[in-house]
N, CA and C of each residue as an Amber inpcrd file, in Angstrom:
protein
   336
   9.2220000  26.0380000 -20.1680000   8.6570000  26.1360000 -21.3290000
   7.5120000  24.8990000 -21.5510000   6.6180000  25.4240000 -22.0850000
   5.2980000  24.0740000 -22.4380000   5.9530000  23.4230000 -23.9040000
   5.6380000  22.3470000 -23.8520000   5.6970000  21.7530000 -25.1920000
   4.2880000  21.5080000 -25.9240000   4.3830000  21.1610000 -27.2360000
   2.7740000  20.6860000 -27.9160000   2.4620000  20.0460000 -27.0860000
   3.2090000  18.5110000 -26.1550000   2.5350000  17.4720000 -25.8100000
   2.0800000  17.9250000 -24.3660000   2.5880000  19.1090000 -23.7640000
   1.7900000  20.1110000 -22.9100000   0.2050000  20.1880000 -23.2340000
   0.2950000  21.0320000 -24.4630000  -1.0030000  21.0090000 -25.0090000
  -1.9150000  19.8460000 -25.2740000  -1.3030000  18.8190000 -25.7710000
  -2.0180000  17.8110000 -25.8700000  -2.4820000  17.1970000 -25.0900000
  -1.6820000  16.9360000 -23.4240000  -2.2180000  16.6160000 -22.2880000
  -3.1330000  17.4510000 -21.7560000  -3.4740000  18.4710000 -22.1770000
  -4.5860000  19.2580000 -21.7750000  -6.0990000  19.6640000 -22.5320000
  -6.0230000  18.8530000 -23.8320000  -6.8290000  18.6650000 -24.9780000
  -7.6760000  17.4480000 -24.2570000  -6.7570000  16.5880000 -24.2570000
  -7.2640000  15.1790000 -23.9900000  -7.9260000  14.9860000 -22.9180000
  -7.8170000  16.0220000 -21.7170000  -8.8840000  16.3130000 -20.6630000
  -9.9440000  16.7600000 -20.6990000 -10.1770000  17.8050000 -22.1100000
 -11.7980000  18.0010000 -22.0840000 -12.6690000  16.9080000 -22.2910000
 -13.7640000  16.5770000 -21.8850000 -14.7140000  15.7810000 -21.7920000
 -15.5830000  15.7500000 -23.3190000 -15.9950000  14.8660000 -23.5850000
 -16.7940000  14.5120000 -24.8470000 -17.9030000  15.6520000 -24.4810000
 -18.3930000  16.3820000 -25.7710000 -19.6650000  17.4910000 -25.2130000
 -19.2720000  18.7010000 -24.7010000 -18.2230000  19.0130000 -24.4370000
 -17.5660000  20.1040000 -24.1550000 -16.5040000  20.6310000 -24.7830000
 -16.2040000  22.0420000 -24.8420000 -14.9590000  22.2250000 -25.7120000
 -14.5480000  23.4580000 -24.7460000 -13.4860000  23.9350000 -25.2770000
 -12.3990000  24.7650000 -24.3910000 -11.8840000  25.7090000 -25.4580000
 -11.3560000  26.9500000 -25.1020000 -10.8230000  27.6560000 -26.1200000
  -9.4320000  27.6280000 -26.0500000  -8.6660000  28.2910000 -27.2470000
  -7.2400000  28.2820000 -27.3130000  -6.3730000  28.4240000 -26.0630000
  -6.9520000  30.1160000 -25.6660000  -6.5840000  30.8590000 -24.5910000
  -6.5230000  29.9500000 -23.5810000  -7.8050000  29.3130000 -22.9480000
  -7.5420000  28.2100000 -21.6260000  -6.5810000  27.2940000 -21.9900000
  -6.3440000  26.5250000 -23.3190000  -5.7390000  25.4640000 -22.9340000
  -4.1540000  26.0320000 -22.8790000  -3.5430000  27.0360000 -23.1790000
  -2.4980000  27.9410000 -22.9680000  -2.1010000  27.8560000 -21.6190000
  -3.1460000  28.5550000 -21.1530000  -2.9740000  28.8970000 -19.4940000
  -2.9490000  27.5930000 -18.8350000  -3.7160000  26.8100000 -19.1960000
  -3.7790000  25.4240000 -18.2820000  -2.3430000  24.6230000 -18.7160000
  -1.6920000  24.7170000 -19.4760000  -0.6010000  24.2880000 -19.6220000
   0.8490000  25.2160000 -19.2380000   0.1290000  26.3560000 -18.8150000
   1.5020000  27.2210000 -18.2980000   2.2060000  27.9670000 -19.0530000
   1.2580000  28.2740000 -20.0470000   1.5940000  29.3100000 -20.7730000
   0.4750000  30.2600000 -21.4420000   0.0810000  30.8480000 -20.0810000
  -1.2560000  31.7960000 -20.5260000  -0.3250000  32.9010000 -21.5590000
  -1.5250000  33.6540000 -22.4460000  -1.4640000  34.3960000 -23.5400000
  -0.5480000  34.0210000 -24.3330000  -0.5080000  32.4500000 -25.0360000
  -0.0440000  31.7330000 -26.1830000  -1.0250000  30.9970000 -26.7090000
  -2.4540000  31.9060000 -26.9870000  -3.0450000  30.9470000 -27.6600000
  -2.7740000  30.7880000 -29.0080000  -2.0720000  31.3510000 -29.6680000
  -1.5610000  30.8420000 -30.8130000  -1.1390000  29.7220000 -30.8730000
  -0.1800000  29.6570000 -30.1640000   1.0920000  27.9930000 -29.9030000
   0.1590000  26.8670000 -29.9780000  -1.0680000  27.2370000 -28.9020000
  -1.9430000  25.9870000 -29.1180000  -2.4760000  25.7500000 -30.5160000
  -2.9510000  26.6260000 -31.5150000  -3.2600000  26.5420000 -32.7100000
  -2.0290000  25.6260000 -33.5850000  -0.9280000  26.0390000 -33.1640000
   0.0350000  25.4750000 -33.8600000   0.2580000  23.6720000 -33.4440000
  -0.0110000  23.9140000 -32.5310000   0.7970000  22.2930000 -31.7400000
  -1.2420000  21.6340000 -32.5570000  -2.1420000  22.0640000 -32.3600000
  -3.0970000  21.2730000 -32.9820000  -3.0310000  21.4040000 -34.2500000
  -2.2440000  22.1550000 -35.4180000  -2.1890000  21.7590000 -36.5190000
  -1.3900000  20.9770000 -37.3560000  -0.5860000  20.5320000 -36.3590000
   0.9020000  19.9660000 -36.2270000   0.2140000  18.3860000 -35.8130000
  -0.5160000  17.9530000 -35.4490000  -1.0570000  16.8140000 -35.2860000
  -1.4020000  15.7350000 -36.1390000  -0.5960000  14.5300000 -36.2460000
  -0.8400000  13.9210000 -37.7370000  -2.2590000  13.2670000 -37.4480000
  -2.6670000  12.6690000 -38.8710000  -3.8020000  12.3150000 -39.3310000
  -4.2310000  11.1130000 -37.9460000  -5.1650000  10.7240000 -37.7920000
  -5.5950000   9.9810000 -36.8250000  -5.2810000  10.6150000 -35.3080000
  -4.6520000  11.1730000 -34.8770000  -4.2270000  11.1040000 -33.5510000
  -5.6050000  11.0410000 -32.7620000  -5.0120000  10.5770000 -31.3100000
  -5.8870000  10.6840000 -29.8990000  -6.4330000  11.6340000 -29.6630000
  -5.6150000  13.0010000 -30.2070000  -5.9480000  14.2490000 -29.2620000
  -7.3120000  14.8380000 -29.9400000  -8.5560000  14.9900000 -29.0780000
  -9.7900000  15.4890000 -29.3950000  -9.5180000  17.0160000 -30.0390000
  -8.6780000  17.2900000 -30.8940000  -8.4680000  18.7930000 -31.4880000
  -9.9860000  19.7340000 -31.9630000 -10.7440000  18.7730000 -32.3370000
 -12.2250000  19.1120000 -32.4700000 -12.7680000  19.7360000 -31.3220000
 -12.3900000  19.7480000 -29.9250000 -12.6710000  20.3860000 -29.0270000
 -12.1650000  21.9650000 -28.6430000 -11.5140000  22.2540000 -29.2220000
 -10.9480000  23.2320000 -28.9620000 -11.7700000  24.6410000 -30.0530000
 -11.7650000  25.4910000 -29.7410000 -12.5400000  26.6670000 -30.4290000
 -12.2430000  27.7740000 -29.7280000 -12.3560000  28.9950000 -30.4480000
 -12.1600000  30.1010000 -30.3520000 -12.7020000  30.8040000 -29.0780000
 -12.3720000  31.5850000 -28.4560000 -13.2210000  32.6150000 -27.1950000
 -14.6810000  32.6960000 -27.5130000 -14.6330000  33.0300000 -28.8160000
 -16.1080000  33.5460000 -29.4130000 -17.1980000  32.4980000 -29.6000000
 -16.6440000  31.2040000 -29.0640000 -17.1670000  29.8770000 -29.7180000
 -17.7280000  29.5990000 -30.5730000 -16.7690000  30.0290000 -31.5660000
 -16.6770000  29.4820000 -33.0440000 -15.5050000  28.6130000 -33.6810000
 -15.9710000  27.9080000 -34.5270000 -14.9780000  26.8560000 -35.1890000
 -13.8770000  27.8830000 -36.0510000 -12.2180000  28.0390000 -35.8800000
 -11.6760000  28.7520000 -36.3200000 -11.3130000  28.1950000 -37.7340000
 -11.0820000  28.9910000 -38.4420000 -10.3010000  28.9410000 -39.8710000
  -8.8950000  27.6900000 -39.6400000  -9.0250000  26.9520000 -40.5370000
  -7.8380000  26.3470000 -40.1050000  -7.0370000  25.7640000 -41.5140000
  -5.7590000  25.4020000 -41.6500000  -5.0370000  24.8490000 -42.6290000
  -5.9210000  23.4760000 -43.3000000  -6.2550000  23.6940000 -44.1690000
  -7.1510000  22.5000000 -44.7240000  -8.4850000  23.2190000 -45.2550000
  -8.7820000  24.5710000 -44.8230000  -9.9970000  25.3010000 -45.1770000
 -11.1290000  24.7110000 -44.8800000 -12.2860000  25.1390000 -45.5840000
 -13.6230000  25.0360000 -45.2320000 -14.1800000  23.3190000 -44.8140000
 -13.5220000  22.5500000 -45.6140000 -13.8970000  21.2340000 -45.0680000
 -13.0830000  20.5580000 -44.0830000 -12.2890000  21.1190000 -43.4410000
 -12.0060000  20.9240000 -41.9470000 -12.3340000  21.5410000 -41.0310000
 -12.8610000  22.5050000 -41.3340000 -14.0830000  23.7320000 -40.4530000
 -15.2930000  22.7490000 -40.2270000 -15.6700000  22.3240000 -41.3770000
 -16.9490000  21.2660000 -41.4310000 -17.1290000  20.0380000 -40.6500000
 -15.7020000  19.4330000 -40.7090000 -15.4200000  18.1400000 -40.2430000
 -15.5790000  18.6050000 -38.6800000 -15.2300000  19.3520000 -37.9650000
 -14.8870000  19.9460000 -36.8080000 -16.4850000  19.9410000 -36.2010000
 -16.8890000  20.8870000 -36.8190000 -18.4230000  21.1750000 -36.3820000
 -19.4010000  19.9290000 -36.2760000 -19.1550000  19.3500000 -37.5030000
 -20.0110000  17.7020000 -37.5040000 -19.5100000  16.7780000 -36.2340000
 -18.4750000  16.8880000 -35.9400000 -17.7150000  16.2130000 -35.0780000
 -18.3010000  16.1320000 -33.4980000 -17.9850000  17.8590000 -33.3640000
 -18.6230000  18.5860000 -32.0000000 -20.2470000  18.3680000 -32.1690000
 -21.0630000  18.5240000 -33.3950000 -22.5300000  18.3140000 -33.1840000
 -22.8640000  17.1630000 -32.6790000 -22.0980000  15.7920000 -33.3110000
 -22.3680000  14.4620000 -33.0660000 -21.9690000  14.0410000 -31.3800000
 -21.2170000  15.1360000 -30.7640000 -21.1970000  14.9200000 -29.4010000
 -22.2720000  15.9430000 -28.9270000 -23.3680000  16.2980000 -29.1410000
 -24.3520000  16.8310000 -28.4660000 -24.4440000  18.4950000 -28.5100000
 -23.0510000  19.1420000 -29.0750000 -22.5110000  20.6210000 -29.1410000
 -23.7180000  21.1730000 -30.2620000 -24.3150000  22.5570000 -29.8610000
 -25.4830000  22.8420000 -30.7000000 -24.9240000  24.5020000 -31.0300000
 -25.1860000  24.8230000 -32.4260000 -24.4830000  25.4040000 -33.0690000
 -25.5940000  26.6110000 -33.5890000 -25.4260000  28.0610000 -32.9960000
 -26.3060000  29.3490000 -33.6140000 -26.4570000  29.5280000 -34.5960000
 -27.5480000  29.9330000 -35.4070000 -27.7520000  30.5770000 -36.7000000
 -26.3100000  30.7740000 -37.4180000 -25.4640000  31.6670000 -36.0920000
 -24.4260000  32.4090000 -36.7000000 -22.7520000  31.3830000 -36.6390000
 -22.9530000  30.2610000 -36.1310000 -22.1280000  29.4250000 -36.4240000
 -21.4210000  29.4780000 -34.8090000 -22.0040000  30.1320000 -33.9360000
 -21.5520000  30.0340000 -32.3430000 -22.0410000  28.7580000 -31.6420000
 -21.4950000  28.2500000 -30.8530000 -21.9180000  27.7820000 -29.4600000
 -22.1240000  28.0120000 -28.0040000 -22.7250000  28.1470000 -27.3520000
 -22.8160000  28.7440000 -26.2580000 -21.5590000  28.2710000 -25.2230000
 -20.6940000  29.2250000 -25.0590000 -19.4020000  29.1650000 -24.3360000
 -19.7570000  28.7530000 -22.8680000 -21.1400000  29.7300000 -22.1560000
 -21.4780000  29.1730000 -20.7400000 -21.8060000  28.0690000 -20.3400000
 -22.7130000  27.2990000 -21.3250000 -22.8540000  25.8400000 -21.5900000
 -21.9320000  24.2570000 -21.6880000 -21.1630000  24.7480000 -22.7390000
 -20.3430000  23.9460000 -23.3570000 -19.0440000  24.0500000 -22.3510000
 -18.3270000  25.3190000 -22.1590000 -16.8080000  25.2100000 -21.7020000
 -16.5800000  24.6090000 -20.8180000 -15.1450000  23.9370000 -21.2100000
 -14.4410000  23.4170000 -20.0760000 -13.2030000  23.8820000 -19.8820000
 -12.7380000  24.0740000 -18.5590000 -13.4590000  24.0770000 -17.3830000
 -14.3740000  25.1270000 -17.5260000 -15.6850000  25.0010000 -16.3330000
 -16.6350000  26.1320000 -16.8670000 -15.7150000  27.5340000 -16.8780000
 -16.7160000  28.4960000 -17.9200000 -16.4000000  29.5020000 -18.2060000
 -16.2280000  30.6520000 -16.9610000 -16.5700000  30.5880000 -15.9620000
 -16.2330000  31.3490000 -14.6680000 -15.0300000  30.8320000 -14.1170000
 -14.0410000  30.2220000 -14.8190000 -12.8230000  30.1600000 -14.5510000
 -11.9560000  30.6370000 -15.6160000 -12.3110000  31.3100000 -16.4580000
 -11.7600000  32.2220000 -17.7670000 -11.4210000  33.3080000 -17.4510000
 -10.6150000  33.9090000 -18.0930000 -10.1470000  35.4090000 -17.7840000
 -10.2590000  35.8470000 -19.2320000 -10.2290000  37.2220000 -19.3840000
 -10.1430000  38.1730000 -20.4490000  -8.6260000  37.5340000 -21.1530000
  -7.6670000  37.2000000 -20.6960000  -6.2960000  36.8710000 -21.2520000
  -6.2320000  35.4830000 -22.1520000  -7.9190000  35.0990000 -21.9770000
  -8.1110000  33.4100000 -22.8480000  -8.3300000  33.7700000 -23.8660000
  -8.7620000  34.8600000 -24.3110000  -9.0570000  35.3490000 -25.6050000
  -8.4030000  34.6380000 -27.0140000  -9.0090000  33.8760000 -27.6700000
  -8.3010000  33.0280000 -28.3840000  -7.2450000  32.6320000 -28.5860000
């Protein structure tokens, strides 16, 4: 069984300017289908953590609602934009160009 630290290890591997989905992080940590657990792990991070939590988005390429509300979502978006991620008018980023690992390695079970 993967621990939060297993998720954090995977998230630390996401390069600057790239993103991954909760489902992909779960799969890479050995828990396919446990995207929600990734969300819980990221929500449990202490302030100032070295884990780049902002690089994890939902499978639609959107910033997901978090504890802390819209302020946290705005911070995440700003951090991603500062890394060169571009959002469209609907608040989505292009998962084909921004996803890590490349989108062709992801599957349907990686949804959110």
